[in-house]
N, C-alpha and C positions, 0 to 999 in steps of 0.2 A: 504492499500500500504506500501512495506516495506520502511523504510529509508535507504536513501545512505550515508554513512559518509565518506568523501574525505578523502586522507591523510593529507590533510592541515588542517582538522577540527579536526582530528585525534592530530595531532602534538598539535594545540592550547589546545585541551583538556588536555593533559598531563600536559601543561603550567598551566592551572586554576587551577589544582589539588594544587599547590604551593602559587599561589599569594593571592594577599588580597584584590585586588580591585576588584569591582563588575563588574562581566563579561556581556558582552553584546552576547543574543542569538537569531542566526537568522534561519529561515525557508525558504526554497526557491521552489516555485512550478511554473510551465506554467497555474495555472488555481486555482481561490481561491476556486472554487467547487473542488476541490480535495486535496486528502491528501499532504503533503509537501512531497517533491522527496528528497528535501536536507537540513541537520539541519547540522548549522555551529556554532561554540562558540568562542570567542575571550575574552581574560583576559580581557579587559577594553572596553573604549569608542573607536569608531571605524572610519574612514573619510569613507563618503558614497561611493567617487570614488572606495576604497579598498573593499567595500562590494557588490559593483553590479559587479565589476570586476572579483571577484571571484565568483559570481554567473554564470558569463557569460564565466570562464573556467571550473567550475565544473559539471553546469547542462549539458552542450552537453553528456559530461561523461557518465552521469547516461542517459541519453537519448538513445545513442548509444548502452546501455547494454540492453535495453529494446524496442527500435522500432528502424527501419530502416531509420525514417524519422523525420530528425532534421530542426524543423522550422525556421527560424529567428526571432529574436524579435519584435512584434510590440509594437515599443517604445511609442506611444502616449496612450496605454492600459497598459502600466507598471506602476506599485502602490508600494509604501513601506509603510504598515500598522504597526502603534503602535499598538501592542498588549496588552500595560500595560494601555492605557487611551481608552477603549470600554464601562465603566460605563455608561456615558451620552447617547451613542448612544442605547444602550439595554434599558433604561429608555424611550426613546424617541418610542424606538419599542414596548416595551407595552402601552405605551401612545397611538400608531396608532391601534395597535389591540384592544385595548380596544374602540376606537370610532368607529372602523370600525363596531366591535359587535354591538354597541348603536345605529347606524345608521339602520343596520338589523332591529332592534327591533321595528325601528320607525314605519318601514313599513310592510304593508301588501302584499307582493309580493314576493312570493317563489325564481320567476326566479333571480329578484333584489339580495335577498339577498344571491344567491348563485354566483352568480358574485361578490361582496362583499368579499363574503368567499373565490375564487379564487385569491382575491388579498389580502387578510390577510395571504395566504397559502404562498404565492410569498414573502412576506416580515417577516415571520417566520421562512423561512428556508433560508433566506439571508446572505452569510456570510457577518460578519463586522469586520471592524479593523480602527482604527484612521488613515483617510489618510493623509501622508506628501504632503502638495500641492506645489509641484515642478517637473518641468522634470527630468526625469532620465536617459537620455540618457547619454549614459557615456561620449560622444565628450563635450557635453554642461555641465557636471559636472568638468571635468576637468580644461575647461577654464574658469568658471564662479568660484570664490571663493566662494560666497553667497551660492550656492548650493552644495556646498561640504561640509556639517557641519557634526562634529562628533554626531553618536547615539550612545546611550546607552539604554538599557534595552531588552524586547522582542519585536521583528521585523518579520513580515514575507514580504516577495519581490518575486511578480508577476509579470514574466516575459514571458508574454503570445504569443503565434502565433496570427498573424492577424485572427481575425472572420469573418464569412460572413453572420451574423447578426445584428438586430438591436433588444431593448427591448421596449414595449410599454406596461404603467403601468397605474394607475387611476382610473378616471373616463370611464373606457370602459369595454367594455363586456366581450373581449378577452383579459387581462394580459396574456402577452407572448413574444415569439419571431416571427419575420417575415424577411425573406431574405434582406439583404442589397442589394440595387440596386444603382447604381452608376449615380448622379445627380438625387434621388428621393427626394421628397420636403417632410416635415411633413406632408402637406394635403394629397400628395400620399399613405403615410403608413397610414394614419387614415383614408381614404376611406376604406380600408382593416377591419378595426375592426368599432364594433359599441360602441357610446358616449351614457354613462347613460341620463339620463333626467336631473339630476343634476350636466352636466358637463361643464365646461365654455368653449364658442365655440370662445372667441375672442383671446386667447394664450395657446400654448402648452409649456413647459419647454424641453429645450434640454440639456442634460447632457452626454455631450463628455465624451468618455473613461478617460480621465485625470482628472475627477471630476468637470470639470469647467461646470458650470450651468447658460444656457442663457434663458432669457425668451422670447419668440419669439411670434411678434405679427403675427396671420393666419387668420383673419376675413377680408370678402371683402374689409372694409374700412379702415383698419389700417396695412394689410400683407407685411412683409419684408423679404425678401429669407435668408436661414441659411442652410450652409454647414452640412450633417449628417455623421460623421465617422462611418465606419463599428465598432459596439460593442457600438454605443452611445443608449441613452435610452430617448426615446419620455414619459414624464409625463403631462396627461391630468388633470388639478386641479379642484376637486368637485368644485361648486360654492355656494351660500348661504344659501340655504333653510334649515340649521342646525344650532346649535348650536358651536361656537368654531369651524367652518371650516377651518378656517386662519390657526390655531396652527397644525391643521390636514395636512392639504397640507405643511405646513413650514417643519414637522417633516419627512414627507415622503422625500421631496426634501434632506435634510439633509442627510437620509439612504441612498439615491441612490448616491450623491455625494460621499460617503464614500464605495460603493460597488465596488470592482475589480473585474475584470474580471474573 
C-alpha cells in the first residue's frame, strides 16, 4: 500500500533535516494487519495528545481518497505500539514456536499435530509491537496528565474500526475467528470449537482489545460472568501433561496482550 504523507508530516520532515535532536517516527494505520497508511515525523519527542490528534486529523483525509466509507475509531481497540522494543516479544515468539513443535513431536497423532501447526502459524504471522498500556481516547488523554506522556522513538498508532469478530486460540482445534455476539459468554464461544485433550477446562483467558488480560473461571463449580468485547481474544491454556507448559501459556498470553487489531 502506498504511503500517504500529510502536509504536516512534510513540514516536520523539512525541519528535521536541520534539527540535531533525535526524531520521533510514527506510522498510523487502521489495522496492524495492513501496511501503514500514514507516516509522520516529529523533530523530537512529542506529547501523546498531539500524536493522536494528528492521526485523527490526517487519517480521514487519507481514507476519503481511497474509500467512500470512513468508519469511526473503536477506542477500546486503539493501540500505540513501541516498535523500538520488540526484541523480548520476538524471543518469546520463537520460544513458543519451538515448544509447539516439541509438543507435536511427542504425539503420534497427525490430526493433533495439524491443530498445533495452525496455532503456530497464527503466532508466527502475528504482528507485534510493545503495547503502551493506557487508554488512547483523545478526550481522556487531554484531561489526564499521566496519560499524556512525551514519546520518543519509533511507534505505530492503530486506530481501528469496530470489529465484528473475536479470536479463539490456544488448546483448541480451530484457532481463528468467530462472529462476535452480543451477550455471548466464553462458554458459548468455546462450544463452537473443539478443545484439545490437554486443554484446561476450568479457566479461559479473555484478552480484551485494549490488551487487558482477565483469567475467567468457567467450570461448573467456579464459573463467573465476563463481558467479551468485539475484537477480544479467548485463550484456552494447555494443561500440565508436558514439560514447561507454564512458560508456554505465559508467553502466548504476553504475545496476545501486545497484539493489536
